Phi, psi and omega in degrees: 000318181295329180289331180282338184299310180301322179293321178295318178296318179298318179296319178297318178297320179297316179296316180298315180298318179297318181289324177298318179295317179298314179297320178296320179294320177297317179299317179297319179297318179294320178295321179297322179298322179295327185272000184270038177260141180269137178239114183285158172059047176275144175280160182300318180293330177291319177296320178297315179297319179296321179297317177297319180297317180295316180298316180294318180297318179297318179297319179295317180297319179295318179296319178297317179297315179296321178298314179298320179296315179295320179297318180292325179290321183283337181282342179261000000 
């Protein structure tokens, strides 16, 4: 029984990691849908600012996802 425990824990970690990734992807998709609105007559500097905001937001979301994954791995 003790020999099966590490394998069971590994399987649980794999399932947890897979589900955290799926949930993070769903969250990103939902956020992307909110941001998919068109705004007519934007100036070039506004488009540049929006591009920077999207890049920063993506980096933050990725960092949050990685942090959640590390937290789940360390708690088990």
